[in-house]
C-alpha positions, -999 to 999 in steps of 0.1 A, spaced: 270 -117 -535 252 -86 -521 251 -51 -535 276 -37 -510 304 -16 -524 335 -24 -503 360 5 -501 380 -5 -470 407 -25 -487 434 -10 -465 418 -28 -436 415 -61 -452 410 -75 -487 387 -101 -504 407 -133 -510 419 -138 -546 399 -160 -569 423 -190 -566 421 -191 -528 392 -216 -527 410 -242 -548 441 -240 -526 420 -244 -495 402 -274 -510 435 -290 -521 449 -284 -486 419 -301 -469 421 -331 -492 458 -337 -497 481 -311 -482 474 -312 -445 505 -330 -434 530 -316 -409 561 -306 -429 584 -315 -400 575 -352 -402 596 -377 -422 572 -398 -443 567 -391 -480 536 -369 -478 552 -347 -452 585 -344 -471 564 -333 -501 547 -308 -479 580 -294 -468 591 -290 -504 559 -271 -512 564 -249 -481 599 -240 -494 586 -232 -528 557 -211 -514 582 -191 -493 604 -185 -524 573 -171 -542 566 -147 -513 602 -136 -511 603 -129 -548 578 -100 -544 605 -79 -528 636 -99 -538 643 -107 -502 672 -131 -492 653 -146 -462 618 -146 -447 603 -157 -414 566 -165 -417 546 -151 -387 510 -147 -378 505 -111 -389 521 -78 -396 519 -69 -359 539 -99 -348 565 -92 -375 569 -56 -365 571 -65 -328 597 -91 -334 620 -67 -351 616 -38 -327 619 -58 -295 649 -77 -310 666 -44 -314 660 -37 -277 676 -71 -268 709 -64 -285 725 -50 -254 718 -47 -217 723 -10 -216 697 16 -227 698 25 -264 684 51 -287 657 45 -313 640 65 -340 606 62 -355 580 84 -370 551 102 -353 525 86 -376 534 49 -376 508 23 -373 498 14 -337 517 -19 -338 549 0 -343 542 32 -324 530 14 -292 562 -8 -293 583 23 -290 561 38 -263 567 6 -244 605 9 -249 602 44 -235 585 30 -204 615 6 -200 639 35 -199 650 35 -236 653 68 -255 630 72 -285 629 101 -311 596 105 -330 602 123 -363 572 142 -377 563 142 -414 569 172 -436 542 194 -453 541 167 -481 530 141 -456 563 122 -460 593 115 -437 624 133 -448 657 113 -450 675 144 -438 652 148 -408 658 112 -397 695 113 -403 698 144 -382 685 124 -352 709 95 -355 734 91 -327 763 68 -318 739 47 -297 710 45 -321 702 8 -324 672 8 -347 653 32 -370 618 22 -380 599 42 -407 569 28 -425 568 24 -463 533 36 -470 512 54 -444 481 34 -438 458 64 -435 470 88 -462 489 66 -486 520 88 -485 550 68 -498 582 72 -479 616 68 -496 626 40 -472 658 31 -491 668 68 -492 661 71 -454 680 38 -447 711 50 -466 710 84 -449 708 67 -415 737 43 -423 759 71 -436 758 87 -401 760 54 -383 767 22 -403 759 1 -373 723 13 -370 697 -12 -382 668 -1 -404 632 -16 -404 602 -6 -424 566 -16 -418 557 -26 -454 521 -38 -446 505 -12 -469 533 -11 -494 540 -48 -500 535 -56 -537 513 -25 -543 544 -2 -543 575 -15 -560 604 -23 -536 636 -42 -542 651 -53 -509 682 -67 -526 692 -33 -539 682 -14 -508 699 -6 -474 668 -18 -455 675 -46 -431 640 -57 -422 607 -53 -441 573 -67 -429 541 -77 -447 506 -91 -439 489 -116 -461 453 -104 -457 462 -70 -471 471 -86 -505 441 -109 -510 452 -138 -489 440 -150 -455 442 -135 -420 466 -151 -397 497 -150 -419 525 -124 -420 560 -121 -432 593 -107 -418 618 -102 -446 654 -97 -437 688 -98 -453 711 -127 -445 734 -104 -425 707 -88 -404 708 -100 -368 677 -115 -352 672 -136 -321 644 -162 -318 617 -154 -292 595 -185 -297 615 -216 -289 607 -252 -296 610 -274 -326 632 -251 -346 609 -242 -374 616 -212 -396 654 -219 -393 651 -218 -356 637 -182 -356 600 -190 -349 593 -224 -336 558 -239 -339 541 -260 -366 538 -239 -398 505 -225 -410 509 -243 -443 474 -234 -455 479 -197 -448 513 -198 -464 500 -215 -495 472 -190 -500 497 -162 -493 520 -175 -520 491 -179 -544 479 -144 -539 515 -130 -544 519 -150 -575 485 -138 -589 493 -102 -581 528 -104 -596 515 -120 -628 488 -93 -632 506 -64 -617 501 -39 -645 465 -49 -650 456 -47 -613 474 -14 -608 456 2 -637 423 -11 -624 430 4 -590 440 37 -606 409 39 -627 386 31 -597 403 58 -577 401 84 -605 365 76 -611 358 81 -574 377 114 -572 359 128 -602 326 120 -586 333 139 -553 356 168 -562 326 191 -569 313 186 -534 318 220 -518 348 224 -495 361 189 -502 398 185 -492 420 157 -504 445 148 -477 464 122 -496 494 134 -516 491 132 -554 520 108 -556 508 85 -529 500 48 -531 471 43 -556 450 22 -533 446 47 -504 427 80 -505 421 102 -475 395 129 -479 379 154 -456 344 168 -458 345 197 -433 312 202 -415 305 164 -414 320 141 -388 338 112 -405 323 87 -382 287 99 -388 293 98 -425 307 63 -422 275 51 -405 252 68 -429 270 53 -458 269 18 -442 231 20 -443 233 25 -480 257 -3 -487 290 17 -489 318 4 -466 346 29 -459 366 38 -428 377 68 -408 413 56 -405 433 25 -394 410 -4 -384 434 -10 -354 427 25 -342 390 28 -350 379 26 -314 401 55 -303 386 90 -304 418 109 -309 437 103 -341 474 105 -336 482 105 -373 460 136 -380 479 153 -351 512 144 -366 501 159 -399 492 191 -382 456 191 -395 431 215 -380 403 202 -358 375 207 -383 395 192 -411 406 162 -391 370 156 -378 357 153 -414 383 128 -426 373 94 -441 396 68 -457 386 52 -490 408 23 -501 406 4 -534 415 -30 -549 413 -45 -583 380 -60 -574 365 -24 -575 352 -11 -608 352 25 -620 314 22 -623 308 12 -587 333 38 -573 315 65 -593 282 53 -578 298 53 -543 310 89 -549 275 100 -559 260 85 -527 287 102 -506 278 135 -522 241 130 -513 250 121 -477 275 149 -472 251 175 -484 223 161 -463 244 158 -431 257 194 -436 222 207 -431 226 196 -394 261 211 -390 269 231 -359 271 269 -364 
């Protein structure tokens, strides 16, 4: 293990400690196709069912479709909404959704559908009243993320879903839960949310596995046809290894939820204490946001420049969503109404229970040194 301090856990996470044993077990004994009929395959099918039950238990979902990632899960829901009828419909989403949601709705606009993009309020959250105000008779689907991937702002998705359905009971509600899954409590059984999505590699499992949770009454049409896997909703041989590691990570997190959450909170607080005396530091994240995401601006220093200078010193952070890191203009910062200089200086630090308070304090000290050094070259 090197001396790198990894603080980009919103982009991806280190696999949990039990992942290696699951992978070894899979390679030796659990590689069978669960659709086959011989004994070992039937046992694999039982294990697959149990693993899916574990994954569903995290949000008390009635049903789950295992996908390849959060992007696929979100696309599946959104474009299914567009297939419900042949005539143009109306959709609502937020102006600061992740690209895998936002770009779907932009595509629907190109196809002639009507889309309303709701902006967050001064607190960085999407207001249930603001969303409900836009609901129409022909509104087919509303999609509002659970936790913003750049600021950590937590939206009241159940409150938004109930406000939407009060105006139009026939409107379906979807939430991108990729950053909220497990880390922010959510009970799907008690909520009015129809679809909720997650990604395994954000919760210490492997890349290449995602989940689409849905209630039994929520309509969904298959778009990958074939052997009828996933109850006919997503054909193709199941990624049994990815699903097993996903279930293992979920089980580990649920068993240690209070401990892991307290470790993340301590790591975040230690980091904050180490940087708040840097002149002109501005914390963008709301105080009641998700504990694992912290958005901070150091005006006078470009976030991207700071990122690269920190990388040479073994500190790994980001300037926002990994999926949008190649784009110069940040749509989320625009939606939040941030000034140019404030937006230019933003970096995102994201934590996991693998981070210690000592190393985040060390990282904060190094950031302080680099910010003060880089500000000597600021434009006047």
